[in-house]
TIBALO-903923 format. One record per residue (C-alpha): x, y, z. Coordinates in nm, 3 decimals. Example, Ala and Ser with C-alpha at 12.3 -4.5 7.8 and 13.67 -1.06 7.14 Angstrom:
! residues 2
((1.230, -0.450, 0.780)),
((1.367, -0.106, 0.714)),
! end
This chain:
! residues 272
((10.357, 12.556, 12.071)),
((10.430, 12.887, 11.900)),
((10.805, 12.928, 11.879)),
((11.000, 13.247, 11.826)),
((11.123, 13.260, 11.469)),
((11.494, 13.278, 11.397)),
((11.634, 13.523, 11.140)),
((11.927, 13.388, 10.940)),
((12.048, 13.640, 10.686)),
((11.748, 13.713, 10.467)),
((11.574, 13.391, 10.573)),
((11.349, 13.298, 10.864)),
((11.321, 12.964, 11.041)),
((10.989, 12.918, 11.217)),
((10.804, 13.173, 11.006)),
((10.503, 13.126, 10.778)),
((10.713, 12.950, 10.510)),
((10.946, 12.652, 10.544)),
((11.321, 12.709, 10.534)),
((11.523, 12.474, 10.315)),
((11.888, 12.379, 10.361)),
((12.004, 12.274, 10.015)),
((12.330, 12.173, 9.852)),
((12.562, 11.884, 9.776)),
((12.712, 11.658, 10.038)),
((13.066, 11.782, 9.982)),
((13.256, 12.044, 9.784)),
((13.380, 11.817, 9.506)),
((13.559, 12.103, 9.330)),
((13.533, 12.481, 9.307)),
((13.377, 12.463, 8.960)),
((13.128, 12.198, 9.069)),
((13.003, 12.380, 9.378)),
((12.963, 12.716, 9.200)),
((12.764, 12.550, 8.920)),
((12.538, 12.365, 9.159)),
((12.485, 12.668, 9.385)),
((12.373, 12.884, 9.093)),
((12.135, 12.613, 8.970)),
((11.983, 12.571, 9.318)),
((11.943, 12.948, 9.349)),
((11.747, 12.956, 9.022)),
((11.530, 12.661, 9.126)),
((11.453, 12.814, 9.467)),
((11.372, 13.152, 9.311)),
((11.131, 12.989, 9.067)),
((10.964, 12.801, 9.352)),
((10.952, 13.109, 9.576)),
((11.147, 12.915, 9.838)),
((11.390, 13.053, 10.095)),
((11.705, 12.849, 10.142)),
((12.046, 12.823, 10.303)),
((12.321, 12.682, 10.081)),
((12.505, 12.384, 10.228)),
((12.822, 12.198, 10.136)),
((13.089, 12.029, 10.348)),
((13.453, 12.135, 10.328)),
((13.556, 11.805, 10.486)),
((13.377, 11.473, 10.532)),
((13.555, 11.380, 10.851)),
((13.361, 11.059, 10.923)),
((13.388, 10.869, 10.595)),
((13.359, 10.492, 10.623)),
((13.689, 10.423, 10.444)),
((14.028, 10.591, 10.471)),
((14.034, 10.589, 10.089)),
((13.719, 10.800, 10.051)),
((13.721, 11.158, 9.923)),
((13.703, 11.416, 10.201)),
((13.711, 11.771, 10.061)),
((13.906, 12.096, 10.029)),
((13.982, 12.165, 10.394)),
((13.839, 12.415, 10.639)),
((13.977, 12.755, 10.534)),
((13.967, 12.703, 10.157)),
((13.620, 12.552, 10.180)),
((13.476, 12.822, 10.403)),
((13.621, 13.103, 10.193)),
((13.460, 12.947, 9.887)),
((13.123, 12.910, 10.059)),
((13.136, 13.272, 10.178)),
((13.200, 13.388, 9.821)),
((12.902, 13.185, 9.699)),
((12.679, 13.328, 9.971)),
((12.785, 13.684, 9.888)),
((12.724, 13.648, 9.514)),
((12.390, 13.467, 9.547)),
((12.264, 13.665, 9.846)),
((12.192, 13.358, 10.059)),
((12.318, 13.234, 10.397)),
((12.562, 12.942, 10.393)),
((12.625, 12.652, 10.626)),
((12.878, 12.373, 10.671)),
((12.967, 12.119, 10.937)),
((13.250, 12.169, 11.185)),
((13.443, 11.901, 11.371)),
((13.660, 12.070, 11.634)),
((13.682, 12.393, 11.836)),
((13.965, 12.503, 11.608)),
((13.750, 12.456, 11.298)),
((13.462, 12.641, 11.465)),
((13.680, 12.949, 11.505)),
((13.791, 12.942, 11.142)),
((13.446, 12.868, 10.999)),
((13.288, 13.147, 11.204)),
((13.489, 13.402, 11.003)),
((13.292, 13.307, 10.690)),
((12.986, 13.091, 10.765)),
((12.636, 13.199, 10.875)),
((12.525, 12.871, 11.036)),
((12.769, 12.633, 11.203)),
((12.650, 12.273, 11.187)),
((12.747, 12.030, 11.462)),
((12.746, 11.674, 11.322)),
((12.527, 11.409, 11.481)),
((12.826, 11.203, 11.595)),
((12.960, 11.506, 11.784)),
((12.638, 11.651, 11.926)),
((12.732, 11.575, 12.289)),
((13.090, 11.706, 12.264)),
((13.079, 11.990, 12.514)),
((13.398, 12.160, 12.395)),
((13.267, 12.171, 12.038)),
((12.925, 12.299, 12.150)),
((13.098, 12.565, 12.359)),
((13.323, 12.675, 12.075)),
((13.032, 12.697, 11.830)),
((12.816, 12.886, 12.080)),
((13.084, 13.141, 12.158)),
((13.135, 13.238, 11.792)),
((12.808, 13.431, 11.792)),
((12.695, 13.247, 11.479)),
((12.370, 13.054, 11.447)),
((12.424, 12.691, 11.546)),
((12.250, 12.387, 11.399)),
((12.296, 12.071, 11.603)),
((12.222, 11.742, 11.431)),
((12.051, 11.512, 11.683)),
((12.265, 11.202, 11.726)),
((12.132, 10.869, 11.605)),
((12.175, 10.746, 11.963)),
((11.960, 11.017, 12.129)),
((11.593, 11.028, 12.220)),
((11.412, 11.351, 12.120)),
((11.392, 11.475, 12.479)),
((11.769, 11.440, 12.519)),
((11.824, 11.753, 12.311)),
((11.717, 11.956, 12.615)),
((12.062, 11.898, 12.763)),
((12.230, 12.024, 12.446)),
((12.004, 12.328, 12.446)),
((12.103, 12.399, 12.806)),
((12.471, 12.381, 12.711)),
((12.426, 12.624, 12.423)),
((12.240, 12.874, 12.639)),
((12.491, 12.838, 12.921)),
((12.764, 12.936, 12.673)),
((12.570, 13.242, 12.558)),
((12.397, 13.113, 12.244)),
((12.022, 13.162, 12.199)),
((12.024, 13.141, 11.820)),
((12.021, 12.769, 11.750)),
((11.803, 12.489, 11.621)),
((11.805, 12.110, 11.602)),
((11.795, 11.878, 11.303)),
((11.638, 11.533, 11.318)),
((11.821, 11.276, 11.106)),
((11.683, 10.941, 11.218)),
((11.782, 10.699, 11.490)),
((11.977, 10.372, 11.479)),
((11.756, 10.074, 11.400)),
((11.959, 9.757, 11.394)),
((12.280, 9.723, 11.197)),
((12.345, 9.959, 10.900)),
((11.999, 10.111, 10.919)),
((11.817, 10.418, 11.045)),
((11.451, 10.495, 11.102)),
((11.283, 10.837, 11.111)),
((11.032, 10.873, 11.393)),
((10.803, 11.163, 11.305)),
((10.697, 11.192, 11.669)),
((11.046, 11.327, 11.734)),
((10.965, 11.647, 11.543)),
((10.658, 11.708, 11.758)),
((10.838, 11.636, 12.085)),
((11.136, 11.861, 12.010)),
((10.909, 12.148, 11.906)),
((10.696, 12.095, 12.218)),
((11.017, 12.126, 12.420)),
((11.057, 12.474, 12.272)),
((11.309, 12.412, 11.996)),
((11.292, 12.504, 11.628)),
((11.333, 12.180, 11.436)),
((11.453, 12.087, 11.088)),
((11.418, 11.744, 10.927)),
((11.713, 11.595, 10.739)),
((11.556, 11.398, 10.456)),
((11.893, 11.292, 10.318)),
((12.068, 11.134, 10.614)),
((11.752, 10.979, 10.752)),
((11.759, 10.734, 10.458)),
((12.125, 10.639, 10.501)),
((12.248, 10.287, 10.564)),
((12.574, 10.374, 10.743)),
((12.851, 10.145, 10.620)),
((12.585, 9.945, 10.439)),
((12.801, 9.887, 10.131)),
((13.105, 9.761, 10.321)),
((13.358, 10.039, 10.268)),
((13.096, 10.304, 10.184)),
((12.758, 10.416, 10.310)),
((12.454, 10.312, 10.110)),
((12.096, 10.429, 10.141)),
((11.745, 10.460, 10.003)),
((11.749, 10.796, 9.825)),
((11.413, 10.732, 9.661)),
((11.257, 10.752, 10.007)),
((11.401, 11.097, 10.090)),
((11.111, 11.288, 9.925)),
((10.862, 11.057, 10.096)),
((11.006, 11.130, 10.440)),
((11.036, 11.502, 10.361)),
((10.664, 11.518, 10.283)),
((10.580, 11.333, 10.603)),
((10.804, 11.558, 10.812)),
((10.650, 11.879, 10.677)),
((10.304, 11.736, 10.742)),
((10.419, 11.657, 11.097)),
((10.503, 12.025, 11.152)),
((10.880, 12.072, 11.115)),
((11.011, 12.423, 11.056)),
((11.247, 12.338, 10.773)),
((11.390, 12.059, 10.560)),
((11.752, 11.965, 10.494)),
((11.803, 11.814, 10.147)),
((12.129, 11.723, 9.981)),
((12.110, 11.728, 9.603)),
((12.341, 11.648, 9.313)),
((12.325, 11.669, 8.935)),
((12.415, 11.299, 8.910)),
((12.399, 11.121, 9.248)),
((12.542, 10.802, 9.100)),
((12.869, 10.987, 9.037)),
((12.879, 11.187, 9.361)),
((13.204, 11.165, 9.557)),
((13.018, 11.129, 9.888)),
((12.675, 11.002, 9.995)),
((12.547, 10.960, 9.642)),
((12.284, 10.694, 9.725)),
((12.098, 10.940, 9.950)),
((12.107, 11.263, 9.749)),
((11.806, 11.379, 9.550)),
((11.869, 11.433, 9.177)),
((11.873, 11.805, 9.105)),
((11.614, 11.758, 8.830)),
((11.360, 11.644, 9.090)),
((11.419, 11.936, 9.327)),
((11.184, 12.197, 9.167)),
((10.870, 11.985, 9.199)),
((10.964, 11.869, 9.550)),
((11.016, 12.224, 9.684)),
((10.678, 12.334, 9.551)),
((10.512, 12.026, 9.696)),
((10.668, 12.074, 10.039)),
((10.564, 12.439, 10.050)),
((10.206, 12.345, 9.968)),
((10.200, 12.086, 10.246)),
((10.353, 12.335, 10.492)),
((10.090, 12.598, 10.410)),
((9.814, 12.343, 10.458)),
((9.922, 12.216, 10.798)),
((10.015, 12.560, 10.934)),
! end
């Protein structure tokens, strides 16, 4: 099915080139996120890749109460907006409540609804009514065809500029599996679709008081997803994943990002 492409700042989702959503899991510090954003910008420019910069201002669903969460909504969103303005790229972050949606919409180009909250009607309504582009992560508990109901909610609340992100489905305890058929079915239903290579390799709560995962498999699944026809790829990256303050086991080392972006673009051009 030929889908209408979505313009996001200077980027296009659903166009002749894949759109990448790139950045660290969380804003660990102002210095850290600026440094990483500038490095990603240089890597993407060298690869000729379009991207949206991503970082979370708050990790609201950490496994342990002792885990690092972030800067908070207003400080985090102001920082992301400054990064987007300097680098000339759209920015995105996840929101967790209608109140946060209103604040984030002042600064953020794409509001991301987390998988755990994808059926929360009040949150969907608040995000839709901001006028911003909305990215809904498909919950681990949903079948691909269930996103139709979320799409209907968004449109009912006046939002036509949205897309869905596949991030795997629950497969037993502390494990997820990525079903590549999901990408085909969601696109056949008329929705632009991104694949989240990072969170599809998570093992939620798999390390007891933290989430573990199989980060080495993220590039493997990303290649498979692009070959299956997704419109974009979501990749979290870090200079040193072993020392990341959140989701380290699933983030791709920044040093491996240049080759992966070029590889994914080649695959996308071949299958399209």
